[in-house]
Backbone bond lengths (Angstrom), bond angles and torsions (degrees), N, CA, C in turn:
res aa  C-N    CA-C-N  psi(-1)  N-CA   C-N-CA  omega(-1)  CA-C   N-CA-C  phi
1 M - - - 1.458 - - 1.593 107.13 -
2 K 1.331 120.17 132.01 1.389 124.19 -177.25 1.537 109.65 -87.03
3 Q 1.303 118.31 126.88 1.500 122.11 175.46 1.486 116.74 -68.61
4 Q 1.314 119.59 130.89 1.506 122.46 -178.23 1.470 102.93 -82.22
5 P 1.272 112.66 145.51 1.665 121.31 169.16 1.512 108.44 -60.44
6 P 1.370 114.11 143.41 1.521 113.08 175.92 1.411 110.33 -59.63
7 K 1.432 113.39 152.66 1.368 130.27 -179.41 1.561 108.26 -48.18
8 T 1.375 116.41 -53.51 1.463 125.87 -173.19 1.552 105.75 -58.12
9 F 1.312 120.48 -43.84 1.484 122.65 -179.47 1.526 111.56 -62.47
10 L 1.277 117.53 -36.18 1.541 117.74 179.09 1.422 106.97 -77.14
11 E 1.372 122.62 -41.93 1.411 120.58 173.39 1.660 113.60 -54.20
12 F 1.260 116.18 -40.75 1.410 119.30 -179.03 1.472 109.81 -66.18
13 I 1.367 121.76 -40.35 1.456 123.10 177.49 1.601 107.16 -65.31
14 R 1.137 122.18 -43.01 1.440 123.44 178.12 1.387 110.45 -64.37
15 Y 1.463 120.40 -39.41 1.410 124.43 179.59 1.495 114.22 -61.71
16 A 1.436 113.05 -42.02 1.447 120.75 175.20 1.447 110.11 -61.57
17 L 1.290 124.75 -44.30 1.409 127.52 179.96 1.532 110.41 -60.02
18 V 1.289 116.96 -48.16 1.401 122.67 -179.27 1.644 108.95 -64.56
19 G 1.296 113.38 -43.94 1.448 120.75 177.20 1.565 111.81 -56.13
20 G 1.356 115.14 -47.34 1.443 119.80 178.20 1.561 113.47 -60.87
21 F 1.315 112.82 -43.44 1.458 114.08 177.79 1.461 112.37 -68.34
22 N 1.435 120.14 -41.25 1.350 118.51 178.30 1.400 118.65 -68.98
23 T 1.352 119.77 -22.02 1.458 121.41 174.51 1.523 109.21 -68.37
24 V 1.215 121.28 -41.71 1.505 128.95 176.35 1.480 109.69 -64.66
25 F 1.368 115.22 -51.11 1.452 120.42 177.24 1.577 115.75 -60.47
26 G 1.325 114.34 -47.69 1.543 115.05 175.50 1.477 113.47 -62.19
27 Y 1.215 121.08 -34.72 1.497 121.34 -176.67 1.604 105.85 -76.48
28 S 1.233 118.23 -37.68 1.460 123.73 176.23 1.514 109.79 -61.71
29 I 1.258 116.26 -45.73 1.445 118.56 177.30 1.500 113.09 -65.87
30 F 1.329 117.04 -34.02 1.394 118.64 176.87 1.497 110.31 -65.61
31 V 1.354 122.04 -47.88 1.424 127.31 -179.02 1.545 107.87 -59.58
32 L 1.259 121.60 -48.94 1.426 128.76 177.12 1.635 108.09 -53.28
33 L 1.322 115.23 -56.48 1.472 116.62 -179.33 1.508 115.91 -68.66
34 N 1.313 117.59 -31.89 1.444 118.62 172.64 1.418 118.21 -67.39
35 W 1.454 119.59 -31.20 1.359 129.44 170.35 1.502 106.82 -63.79
36 S 1.286 117.67 -51.52 1.525 129.73 -169.86 1.591 104.45 -64.63
37 F 1.253 121.43 -35.85 1.424 124.41 -169.91 1.562 112.65 -95.60
38 T 1.370 114.43 13.91 1.511 121.78 -177.22 1.483 103.14 -70.50
39 G 1.326 114.55 135.30 1.412 116.53 -174.58 1.472 119.28 97.61
40 L 1.320 117.51 -5.35 1.530 121.56 179.43 1.497 111.90 -96.42
41 G 1.235 120.36 12.48 1.444 128.41 173.85 1.510 112.81 120.93
42 S 1.257 114.36 179.29 1.500 119.62 -175.11 1.510 113.92 -71.88
43 Y 1.290 116.66 -16.82 1.446 119.95 176.47 1.524 111.72 -106.72
44 S 1.272 125.11 29.25 1.375 123.08 -174.53 1.454 110.54 -73.02
45 Y 1.340 119.07 -22.90 1.526 126.15 172.73 1.530 107.73 -59.05
46 M 1.348 120.91 -32.77 1.455 121.29 -176.72 1.592 104.40 -74.00
47 Y 1.250 124.02 -38.68 1.509 124.84 177.88 1.466 109.29 -62.39
48 A 1.424 113.90 -46.07 1.439 114.36 175.46 1.568 114.20 -61.84
49 A 1.379 116.93 -37.43 1.442 116.40 177.84 1.422 117.54 -65.69
50 V 1.385 118.77 -40.70 1.421 122.11 177.48 1.538 111.44 -66.02
51 L 1.281 121.16 -45.01 1.426 128.05 -178.60 1.521 108.03 -66.85
52 A 1.224 122.58 -48.72 1.455 127.25 174.28 1.555 114.77 -54.91
53 N 1.343 114.69 -44.23 1.445 120.12 -179.23 1.580 105.97 -67.57
54 L 1.266 117.70 -45.25 1.447 116.17 179.92 1.586 109.60 -65.79
55 I 1.195 125.20 -35.53 1.479 123.57 176.55 1.583 110.68 -67.09
56 A 1.434 108.12 -48.25 1.547 110.18 179.61 1.521 116.88 -66.10
57 V 1.343 115.87 -33.89 1.379 114.84 170.92 1.423 116.56 -63.07
58 T 1.394 119.45 -42.75 1.444 123.19 179.62 1.515 110.96 -66.23
59 V 1.334 116.94 -32.99 1.441 117.96 179.37 1.620 110.71 -69.56
60 A 1.378 108.98 -43.09 1.453 113.74 -178.91 1.539 110.23 -68.30
61 F 1.313 117.36 -36.70 1.518 125.49 169.77 1.481 109.55 -44.91
62 L 1.388 112.47 -60.14 1.420 116.05 -172.67 1.505 116.70 -65.75
63 A 1.383 111.06 -32.06 1.493 117.56 -179.82 1.679 108.49 -72.65
64 Y 1.290 111.51 -41.10 1.561 114.38 176.18 1.437 106.21 -63.08
65 K 1.385 121.72 -45.63 1.512 122.93 -177.41 1.437 108.70 -57.69
66 W 1.318 119.66 -57.62 1.477 123.04 -171.65 1.539 117.95 -78.07
67 F 1.325 114.57 -34.62 1.525 121.21 -171.91 1.434 110.68 -106.75
68 V 1.283 123.19 -36.72 1.518 122.51 -172.24 1.512 109.69 -93.40
69 F 1.265 116.10 -65.00 1.569 118.15 -173.76 1.463 113.75 -96.26
70 R 1.336 116.11 -14.98 1.411 114.82 178.19 1.528 122.79 51.48
71 T 1.341 117.25 53.01 1.450 118.80 -174.68 1.503 110.40 -101.08
72 P 1.263 114.09 153.14 1.546 118.20 -179.44 1.583 108.85 -94.45
73 G 1.300 114.19 145.51 1.521 121.42 167.46 1.583 108.42 57.87
74 N 1.361 110.96 -173.04 1.507 126.67 172.98 1.486 109.90 66.38
75 Y 1.332 121.70 36.45 1.410 126.98 -173.72 1.596 110.06 -51.35
76 L 1.345 114.68 -53.08 1.516 120.43 -170.23 1.484 103.27 -67.80
77 A 1.268 121.95 -55.21 1.515 123.86 -178.02 1.417 113.50 -54.39
78 E 1.326 120.00 -39.67 1.405 122.18 -177.88 1.526 112.99 -75.71
79 W 1.382 111.18 -32.51 1.477 111.56 172.42 1.435 117.13 -67.61
80 V 1.262 119.16 -39.78 1.514 123.70 177.72 1.589 103.17 -64.28
81 R 1.204 123.85 -48.89 1.524 120.87 175.36 1.584 114.66 -53.50
82 C 1.354 107.95 -42.66 1.471 115.53 -179.41 1.571 110.69 -60.81
83 V 1.250 113.76 -46.35 1.565 121.58 179.10 1.550 104.05 -61.14
84 G 1.394 122.99 -40.99 1.439 121.88 179.32 1.514 110.01 -64.50
85 V 1.350 119.59 -45.43 1.468 118.15 -178.83 1.511 111.47 -62.00
86 Y 1.297 116.59 -37.71 1.529 121.64 -179.84 1.514 107.74 -64.98
87 G 1.423 119.27 -40.93 1.421 122.13 -179.40 1.458 109.62 -62.43
88 S 1.387 117.27 -41.18 1.396 121.51 179.97 1.574 113.36 -63.59
89 S 1.299 112.55 -38.85 1.516 117.61 -179.07 1.524 106.55 -68.75
90 I 1.283 121.11 -34.02 1.438 118.26 -178.00 1.539 109.04 -69.84
91 V 1.380 118.47 -36.39 1.469 118.16 177.50 1.508 110.21 -68.97
92 I 1.298 122.42 -35.36 1.449 124.91 178.65 1.498 105.60 -61.31
93 G 1.336 120.33 -49.58 1.568 123.99 176.31 1.526 111.01 -53.97
94 L 1.271 113.54 -49.00 1.490 120.14 -175.27 1.487 110.88 -61.49
95 V 1.457 114.38 -38.01 1.455 112.14 178.65 1.454 119.50 -76.40
96 G 1.441 107.50 -36.35 1.444 116.97 -179.16 1.609 116.28 -65.02
97 L 1.320 117.70 -36.76 1.438 121.67 -176.28 1.518 109.03 -58.72
98 P 1.319 124.21 -57.66 1.384 125.51 -174.79 1.619 114.27 -59.39
99 I 1.344 115.27 -17.78 1.435 124.35 179.02 1.532 106.49 -84.13
100 L 1.423 115.87 -47.53 1.369 116.61 -175.24 1.467 120.07 -84.64
101 V 1.230 119.76 -26.19 1.527 122.28 175.81 1.465 111.41 -62.60
102 P 1.257 126.86 -50.57 1.466 123.31 -177.93 1.665 112.25 -59.00
103 I 1.328 107.22 -38.13 1.531 117.14 -178.81 1.485 109.63 -63.85
104 L 1.389 115.36 -47.95 1.439 118.75 -179.90 1.487 112.72 -73.21
105 R 1.284 117.48 -25.49 1.551 119.11 179.75 1.594 105.25 -68.54
106 R 1.310 117.33 -39.19 1.482 119.47 -176.02 1.656 105.89 -72.44
107 N 1.185 119.21 -25.42 1.447 120.95 -161.59 1.582 111.54 -112.38
108 L 1.281 124.36 -8.37 1.404 127.12 -179.22 1.565 111.13 -100.38
109 Q 1.230 112.87 152.18 1.473 116.85 178.79 1.503 113.43 -79.41
110 K 1.293 116.42 -16.71 1.501 128.20 174.30 1.497 107.43 -123.03
111 P 1.286 119.25 75.99 1.483 123.56 -177.81 1.613 112.00 -45.65
112 E 1.370 111.58 -37.66 1.501 118.54 -174.72 1.486 112.74 -55.98
113 L 1.433 118.18 -16.66 1.403 120.91 -178.66 1.487 112.75 -91.99
114 A 1.210 116.94 -6.35 1.499 124.94 178.85 1.555 116.54 -43.28
115 S 1.223 118.25 -55.88 1.401 121.43 -179.33 1.484 116.72 -62.61
116 Y 1.375 114.09 -35.07 1.490 121.80 177.64 1.534 110.09 -67.86
117 I 1.293 115.33 -44.88 1.502 123.97 179.74 1.562 104.61 -65.12
118 A 1.291 120.71 -53.23 1.400 124.62 -174.00 1.628 106.42 -57.85
119 A 1.295 116.21 -45.87 1.414 117.01 177.64 1.527 113.23 -60.61
120 A 1.294 122.48 -37.82 1.433 128.16 -178.35 1.530 105.51 -64.82
121 L 1.350 115.69 -48.32 1.530 121.11 177.03 1.428 113.53 -59.35
122 M 1.327 117.45 -43.10 1.461 120.42 -179.41 1.605 110.62 -70.56
123 T 1.272 114.27 -29.38 1.404 116.92 174.51 1.483 112.77 -61.04
124 V 1.367 118.69 -44.61 1.350 122.75 -177.85 1.598 109.33 -65.54
125 V 1.433 115.12 -46.52 1.467 113.79 173.00 1.300 117.69 -60.99
126 T 1.302 124.14 -36.79 1.539 123.83 178.90 1.522 110.25 -71.58
127 M 1.381 114.33 -35.71 1.451 114.01 177.71 1.585 111.81 -64.43
128 V 1.293 115.80 -40.93 1.540 113.97 175.31 1.601 109.82 -70.74
129 F 1.213 122.05 -39.35 1.436 125.39 172.77 1.553 113.40 -52.73
130 S 1.369 112.46 -52.39 1.493 115.87 177.35 1.530 114.76 -62.56
131 F 1.302 112.27 -40.84 1.510 113.65 174.88 1.342 114.05 -52.43
132 V 1.381 122.86 -53.33 1.355 128.18 -179.72 1.545 112.19 -60.08
133 G 1.372 111.49 -45.63 1.479 117.91 177.25 1.486 110.61 -53.12
134 H 1.432 111.45 -57.94 1.528 114.45 -178.80 1.424 115.88 -54.31
135 K 1.381 114.82 -39.59 1.460 123.45 -170.73 1.587 104.91 -70.95
136 N 1.275 119.84 -39.74 1.468 122.32 -170.44 1.497 113.63 -106.70
137 I 1.341 117.58 -8.63 1.494 119.27 -179.73 1.558 111.21 -124.97
138 S 1.321 114.25 -56.81 1.540 116.85 -173.02 1.543 105.03 -67.54
139 F 1.385 119.62 -49.57 1.391 124.81 -165.26 1.481 111.13 -119.18
140 R 1.387 115.27 31.80 1.492 117.82 179.55 1.516 112.53 -61.80
141 P 1.227 119.59 148.47 1.451 126.48 -177.41 1.657 104.70 -73.27
142 K 1.274 115.00 142.19 1.411 117.89 -177.05 1.597 103.93 -71.34
143 T 1.296 111.78 140.54 1.484 118.51 175.67 1.574 108.50 -104.97
144 S 1.290 106.96 138.18 1.578 116.70 178.56 1.531 107.89 -73.38
145 D 1.384 118.04 118.38 1.426 119.65 174.71 1.505 112.78 -87.91
């Protein structure tokens, strides 16, 4: 009898697929909105960024809910928790970058690559953090009280 992979491993694989899609989708939405908002002032890119993030988080939320964690009901409560997990991930990334970049600049033969490598490393860290957060906070199973 063939042993099935653990549920969490399969969820993580589905999470990575949705995350990859949503990264491309979110950036594409930003580009489209940024282009559309041209002429709305010198900070029009900020309007595009806020709206693109709300759209991308909502699309990711629905994909995580239906495809990754497969939870029933509670759309609004889960969406609010999902936004909270994403916000926490952003803070982790912003804190990690200024720590990693100087370390990498001192230790790489090509110090100009430090910020790119640091961002890639922080992406992995925040991806794992977000998965755990979404699994245990955004889409936590209902407990019977």
